[in-house]
DRENVO-957149 format. One record per atom (N, C-alpha, C, O): residue number from 1; atom name; x, y, z. Coordinates in steps of 0.02 Angstrom, whole numbers, m for minus. Each point is the difference from the previous one (the first is absolute). Layout:
N
  seq  atom       u       v       w
  NUM    CA       X       Y       Z
...
***
This chain:
103
  seq  atom       u       v       w
    1     N      16   m2770    1360
    1    CA      67     m16     m21
    1     C      49      51      29
    1     O     m16      59       6
    2     N      74     m83      10
    2    CA      52      42      28
    2     C      51      17     m54
    2     O      19     m43     m40
    3     N       2     105      39
    3    CA      54      21     m45
    3     C      66     m15      34
    3     O      16      30      51
    4     N      23     m77     m78
    4    CA      61     m21      34
    4     C      52      56       6
    4     O      45      m4      42
    5     N     m51      56     m83
    5    CA      47      56       4
    5     C     m12      43      62
    5     O      43      41      17
    6     N     m99     m51      18
    6    CA     m15      40      59
    6     C       4     m39      65
    6     O     m27      22      51
    7     N      59     m79     m53
    7    CA       8     m41      61
    7     C      66      17      34
    7     O      47      24     m31
    8     N     m45     m37      97
    8    CA      64       8      33
    8     C      48     m54     m25
    8     O     m23     m50     m27
    9     N      88      59      34
    9    CA      48     m46     m29
    9     C      m8     m73      21
    9     O      11     m45     m40
   10     N     m30      32     102
   10    CA      m8     m69      23
   10     C     m60     m34     m35
   10     O       4     m58     m17
   11     N     m58      95       8
   11    CA     m58     m28     m34
   11     C      14      m7     m75
   11     O     m25     m46     m33
   12     N      65      92       5
   12    CA      18      m5     m71
   12     C      41     m64     m12
   12     O      m5     m30     m54
   13     N      46      10     103
   13    CA      38     m63      m7
   13     C     m49     m59      m4
   13     O      12     m48     m37
   14     N     m66      51      75
   14    CA     m49     m54      m3
   14     C     m31      m5     m69
   14     O     m14     m55     m24
   15     N       3     112      m9
   15    CA     m27       0     m68
   15     C      48     m36     m47
   15     O     m21     m42     m40
   16     N      84      58      45
   16    CA      51     m33     m42
   16     C       1     m75      11
   16     O       3     m39     m47
   17     N      m6      18     111
   17    CA       1     m71      16
   17     C     m63     m35     m26
   17     O       4     m55     m27
   18     N     m61      86      36
   18    CA     m63     m30     m23
   18     C      m1      m7     m76
   18     O     m22     m51     m27
   19     N      47     101      m8
   19    CA       4      m3     m73
   19     C      46     m57     m22
   19     O     m15     m35     m48
   20     N      71      28      83
   20    CA      47     m53     m20
   20     C     m29     m69      12
   20     O      11     m46     m40
   21     N     m49      37      94
   21    CA     m32     m65      13
   21     C     m51     m16     m54
   21     O      m5     m56     m24
   22     N     m33     106       6
   22    CA     m51      m9     m53
   22     C      32     m20     m66
   22     O     m23     m45     m33
   23     N      77      80      15
   23    CA      34     m14     m63
   23     C      34     m69       1
   23     O      m4     m37     m48
   24     N      37      22     103
   24    CA      36     m64       5
   24     C     m47     m60      m7
   24     O      17     m49     m32
   25     N     m75      55      63
   25    CA     m48     m56      m1
   25     C     m48       5     m60
   25     O     m41     m45     m10
   26     N      46      98     m28
   26    CA     m48      12     m55
   26     C     m71      m5      25
   26     O     m43     m35     m28
   27     N      32      70      82
   27    CA     m63      m4      37
   27     C     m44      61     m12
   27     O      24      52     m23
   28     N     m87     m59      38
   28    CA     m47      55      m7
   28     C      13      54      53
   28     O     m18      58     m11
   29     N      48     m77      67
   29    CA      11      48      53
   29     C      63     m18      39
   29     O      21     m57       3
   30     N       8     108      26
   30    CA      57      m8      45
   30     C     m14      41      62
   30     O     m38      48      m2
   31     N      69     m66      57
   31    CA     m10      37      63
   31     C      63      m1      41
   31     O      43     m44      m7
   32     N     m38      93      51
   32    CA      54       3      48
   32     C     m27      31      64
   32     O     m40      46      m2
   33     N      63     m72      58
   33    CA     m18      29      65
   33     C      64      11      41
   33     O      49     m36     m10
   34     N     m51      85      54
   34    CA      55      13      46
   34     C     m26      m9      71
   34     O     m50      29      19
   35     N      85     m70      20
   35    CA     m22     m11      69
   35     C      27      54      46
   35     O      38      43     m21
   36     N     m57     m46      83
   36    CA      19      51      49
   36     C      74      m3      18
   36     O      25      46      33
   37     N      10     m98     m54
   37    CA      73      m4      10
   37     C      38      23     m62
   37     O      61      m1       0
   38     N     m98      21     m53
   38    CA      32      24     m61
   38     C      14     m54     m51
   38     O      28      14     m53
   39     N     m47     m76      68
   39    CA      10     m55     m49
   39     C     m54       4     m53
   39     O     m57      20      13
   40     N      76     m40     m74
   40    CA     m49       0     m55
   40     C     m14     m70     m24
   40     O      42     m45       5
   41     N    m103      36     m30
   41    CA     m23     m64     m26
   41     C     m33      15     m67
   41     O     m42      45      m6
   42     N      62     m83     m45
   42    CA     m20      14     m68
   42     C     m33     m63     m29
   42     O      25     m55      12
   43     N     m79      64     m49
   43    CA     m36     m58     m27
   43     C     m37      17     m64
   43     O     m12      59     m15
   44     N      m4    m111     m22
   44    CA     m43       5     m59
   44     C     m63     m40      15
   44     O      m1     m42      46
   45     N     m51      55     m84
   45    CA     m62     m38      10
   45     C      10     m73     m18
   45     O      43     m17     m42
   46     N     m82     m27      74
   46    CA       3     m71     m12
   46     C     m66     m22     m31
   46     O     m54      12      28
   47     N      58     m43     m86
   47    CA     m61     m23     m34
   47     C      11     m72     m23
   47     O      20     m12     m57
   48     N     m35     m34     102
   48    CA       3     m71     m14
   48     C     m71     m27      m2
   48     O     m45      31      26
   49     N      35     m89     m56
   49    CA     m67     m29       0
   49     C     m29      m9      71
   49     O     m60       7      11
   50     N     103     m22      37
   50    CA     m24     m13      67
   50     C      14      56      50
   50     O     m19      m6      58
   51     N      52      60     m80
   51    CA      18      53      47
   51     C       3      67     m37
   51     O      36       7     m50
   52     N     m73      42      76
   52    CA       2      67     m28
   52     C      10      49      58
   52     O     m41       5      45
   53     N      96      31     m49
   53    CA      16      51      50
   53     C      23      63     m36
   53     O      36      m2     m50
   54     N     m57      59      76
   54    CA      24      63     m28
   54     C      72      10      21
   54     O      24     m29      49
   55     N      11      71     m86
   55    CA      69      15      17
   55     C       5      29      70
   55     O      47     m16      38
   56     N     m94      59     m20
   56    CA       2      30      66
   56     C     m13     m51      55
   56     O      31       3      53
   57     N     m76     m50     m65
   57    CA     m11     m54      48
   57     C      64     m41      10
   57     O      18     m16      57
   58     N      17       1    m111
   58    CA      62     m39       6
   58     C      53      40      38
   58     O      34     m28      43
   59     N     m27      92     m58
   59    CA      51      41      34
   59     C     m15       4      75
   59     O      46      m5      41
   60     N    m109      14     m24
   60    CA     m18       2      72
   60     C      13     m67      32
   60     O      26      m3      56
   61     N     m45     m51     m90
   61    CA      12     m67      28
   61     C      75     m12      11
   61     O      19     m30      50
   62     N      22      53     m96
   62    CA      73      m7       8
   62     C      24      39      61
   62     O      42     m24      38
   63     N     m68      84     m29
   63    CA      20      40      58
   63     C     m21     m34      65
   63     O      40      m5      46
   64     N    m101     m18     m43
   64    CA     m25     m33      61
   64     C      40     m64      14
   64     O      18     m13      57
   65     N      m5     m26    m109
   65    CA      36     m63      11
   65     C      73      11      18
   65     O      33     m45      25
   66     N      m9     107     m36
   66    CA      68      17      20
   66     C       2      34      68
   66     O      54      20      24
   67     N    m112     m13       7
   67    CA      m2      28      68
   67     C     m17      73       5
   67     O       4      28      55
   68     N     m24       3    m109
   68    CA     m18      71       3
   68     C     m61       9      44
   68     O     m49     m37      m5
   69     N      52      87      48
   69    CA     m56      15      45
   69     C     m43      58     m24
   69     O     m54      12      26
   70     N      80      25     m76
   70    CA     m37      57     m27
   70     C      30      21     m66
   70     O      54     m22     m18
   71     N     m90      65     m17
   71    CA      22      26     m64
   71     C       0      75       1
   71     O     m42      32      32
   72     N      90      m3     m68
   72    CA       3      73      m7
   72     C     m35      24     m63
   72     O     m33      52       0
   73     N      41     m90     m55
   73    CA     m28      20     m64
   73     C      m4     m59     m47
   73     O      34     m51       9
   74     N     m77      58     m59
   74    CA      m8     m52     m51
   74     C      m9      33     m68
   74     O     m26      56      m6
   75     N      48     m92     m46
   75    CA      m8      23     m69
   75     C     m26     m58     m40
   75     O      23     m57       8
   76     N     m70      71     m53
   76    CA     m22     m50     m48
   76     C       3      31     m69
   76     O     m22      57      m9
   77     N      49     m94     m39
   77    CA       3      23     m69
   77     C     m46     m43     m42
   77     O     m11     m58      14
   78     N     m16      88     m66
   78    CA     m45     m36     m44
   78     C     m69      30       3
   78     O     m14      46      38
   79     N     m29     m73     m80
   79    CA     m69      25      m4
   79     C     m45     m36      49
   79     O      14     m57      19
   80     N     m67      89       0
   80    CA     m51     m32      40
   80     C       8      11      75
   80     O      55      15      24
   81     N    m109     m24      10
   81    CA      m1       8      73
   81     C      23     m65      32
   81     O      m4     m53     m30
   82     N      28      58      91
   82    CA      21     m59      37
   82     C     m28       6      71
   82     O      37      14      47
   83     N    m101     m25     m40
   83    CA     m33       7      65
   83     C      27     m50      50
   83     O       9      17      59
   84     N       3     m79     m80
   84    CA      25     m51      46
   84     C      71      17      23
   84     O      17      m8      58
   85     N      24      32    m103
   85    CA      68      21      18
   85     C       0      59      47
   85     O      38       2      49
   86     N     m82      46     m63
   86    CA      m5      59      44
   86     C     m24     m22      70
   86     O      24      27      50
   87     N     m70     m73     m47
   87    CA     m24     m25      65
   87     C      57     m33      38
   87     O       6       9      61
   88     N      36     m46     m96
   88    CA      57     m33      33
   88     C      49      52      28
   88     O      25      m8      55
   89     N     m12      60     m95
   89    CA      44      54      25
   89     C     m30      31      62
   89     O      35      10      50
   90     N     m99       5     m52
   90    CA     m32      34      56
   90     C     m10     m45      61
   90     O     m10      25      55
   91     N      13     m91     m64
   91    CA       1     m45      58
   91     C      62      13      42
   91     O      m3      m3      62
   92     N      58      17     m94
   92    CA      63      13      36
   92     C       9      73      18
   92     O      29      16      52
   93     N     m54      28     m94
   93    CA      14      72       9
   93     C     m58      40     m28
   93     O       1      19     m58
   94     N     m52      m5      99
   94    CA     m59      35     m24
   94     C      14      67     m33
   94     O     m38      22     m43
   95     N      91      12      64
   95    CA      14      66     m27
   95     C      53       0     m55
   95     O      17      54     m26
   96     N      10    m111       8
   96    CA      53      m3     m51
   96     C     m26      22     m67
   96     O     m54     m22     m22
   97     N      91      65     m13
   97    CA     m22      20     m67
   97     C      10     m57     m50
   97     O      49     m37       5
   98     N     m95      31     m51
   98    CA       7     m47     m56
   98     C       0      41     m64
   98     O     m50      31     m18
   99     N     107     m31     m15
   99    CA       7      40     m61
   99     C     m14     m45     m60
   99     O      31     m53      m8
  100     N     m79      73     m34
  100    CA     m16     m36     m61
  100     C      33      37     m58
  100     O     m12      59     m11
  101     N      55     m96     m25
  101    CA      35      29     m57
  101     C     m19     m42     m61
  101     O       7     m61       1
  102     N     m30      94     m53
  102    CA     m25     m36     m58
  102     C      53     m43     m33
  102     O     m13     m59     m13
  103     N      72      85      m1
  103    CA      52     m39     m34
  103     C      64       0      38
  103     O      49     m31     m21
***
């Protein structure tokens, strides 16, 4: 887990955005990613009978569908690991940090 008080200001903004997505959707998790152009993408997890995606998977998919070619950083809020979301981040940016923030 990452302590949000020790992040650089740009990554701390991602924490705020991920928390707001989680709260707005009343979801188990929220995520935010920043692409190499500085654009951010924010998402909550999707849990439908026919579709289940982690918040991080949705945020990465939004970035890719908007034309992002790489990511600088990612944040996920909530409990639990997100191996599929982390894999999606690393598909675009193997060295990008993924900050896990509990709340």
